[in-house]
C-alpha positions in Angstrom: 5.1 -2.9 14.1 7.1 -5.8 13.5 6.2 -5.5 9.6 7.1 -2.6 9.3 10.7 -3.6 10.8 10.5 -6.7 8.1 9.6 -4.1 5.2 12.7 -1.8 6.4 14.9 -5.0 6.5 13.9 -6.2 3.1 14.5 -3.0 1.5 18.0 -3.1 2.9 19.1 -6.1 1.7 17.5 -4.9 -1.7 19.5 -2.1 -1.6 22.8 -3.9 -0.7 22.1 -6.5 -3.6 21.7 -3.2 -6.0 25.1 -1.9 -4.3 26.8 -5.1 -5.2 25.8 -5.2 -8.9 26.7 -1.9 -9.5 30.1 -2.1 -7.7 30.7 -5.2 -9.8 29.7 -3.0 -12.7 32.6 -0.2 -12.1 35.2 -3.1 -11.8 34.3 -4.3 -14.8 34.5 -0.9 -16.4 37.8 -0.2 -15.1 39.0 -3.7 -16.6 37.8 -2.8 -19.7 39.7 0.5 -19.8 42.8 -1.4 -19.2 42.9 -4.4 -22.2 45.0 -3.6 -24.9 43.6 -2.7 -28.3 45.4 -5.9 -29.8 43.6 -8.3 -27.2 40.2 -6.4 -27.9 40.0 -7.6 -31.7 40.8 -11.2 -30.6 38.0 -11.1 -27.6 35.9 -9.3 -30.3 33.9 -12.6 -31.5 33.8 -14.1 -28.1 32.0 -11.2 -26.9 29.2 -11.8 -29.4 28.3 -8.2 -29.5 27.5 -7.7 -25.9 29.6 -6.5 -23.2 29.7 -8.1 -19.6 29.6 -4.6 -17.9 26.9 -3.3 -19.8 24.8 -6.6 -18.7 25.5 -6.0 -15.5 24.7 -2.1 -15.7 21.5 -3.3 -17.2 20.5 -5.7 -14.1 21.5 -3.2 -11.8 19.1 -0.6 -13.5 16.6 -3.6 -13.4 16.8 -3.7 -10.4 16.8 -0.6 -9.0 13.6 -0.2 -10.8 12.3 -3.1 -9.0 12.9 -2.0 -6.0 11.5 1.6 -6.4 8.4 -0.3 -7.6 8.3 -2.5 -4.7 8.6 1.1 -2.6 5.7 2.4 -4.2 3.3 -0.5 -4.0 4.2 -0.8 0.0 3.3 3.1 0.3 0.4 2.4 -1.7 -1.1 -0.5 0.6 -0.1 1.4 3.7 -2.1 4.7 2.1 -5.2 2.3 1.1 -4.9 0.8 4.7 -5.1 4.1 6.4 -8.0 5.5 4.1 -9.8 2.2 4.9 -9.3 2.4 8.6 -10.7 6.2 8.2 -13.6 4.9 6.1 -14.3 2.0 9.1 -14.0 4.9 11.8 -16.6 6.7 9.9 -18.9 4.0 9.6 -18.8 2.8 13.2 -19.6 6.5 14.4 -22.5 6.7 11.7 -24.2 3.4 12.9 -23.8 4.6 16.7 -25.4 7.7 15.3 -28.0 6.1 13.7 -29.2 3.9 16.4 -29.0 6.8 18.9 -31.4 8.8 16.7 -33.7 5.5 16.2 -33.9 5.0 19.8 -34.9 8.5 20.3 -37.6 8.3 17.3 -39.2 5.4 19.3 -39.0 7.6 22.6 -40.8 10.2 21.0 -43.3 8.1 18.9 -44.5 6.6 22.1 -44.4 10.1 24.0 -46.9 11.3 21.3 -48.9 8.2 21.5 -49.2 8.7 25.3 -50.4 12.3 24.9 -52.9 11.3 22.3 -54.0 8.7 24.5 -54.6 11.0 27.6 -56.3 13.7 25.6 -58.8 10.9 23.8 -57.8 11.3 20.6 -57.4 8.8 17.8 -53.6 7.1 17.4 -52.3 4.8 14.3 -50.8 2.1 15.6 -47.0 1.7 15.9 -45.2 -1.1 14.6 -42.7 -1.3 17.5 -44.5 -1.0 20.4 -47.7 -2.6 18.6 -50.0 0.0 20.9 
């Protein structure tokens, strides 16, 4: 249970980080709109063809993709663990069933040997009881 709560806390922290990045991207977009045209031409050389707002938006998209991939991986791990638990239950059930059948087999084997001995018939030697 604690593991699930930790996963939820991590996911919440990651989503908060993405929300902050998106907010910064929106603030950057508003600032871009308010810049007069003559200042844009002066700053063109300083920006080197990349806009800070675009970088923030790309980073936010990248973070969303990373978070989505992490959550998908967590779900896959949980799904595989559940399948593994089900298979383990089947294995234990089949082992119990096998041991029950095996013990019944040897009980029947002893009964047949005893019946044959009582009637005087020749019986092959059983490997388990050495009779």
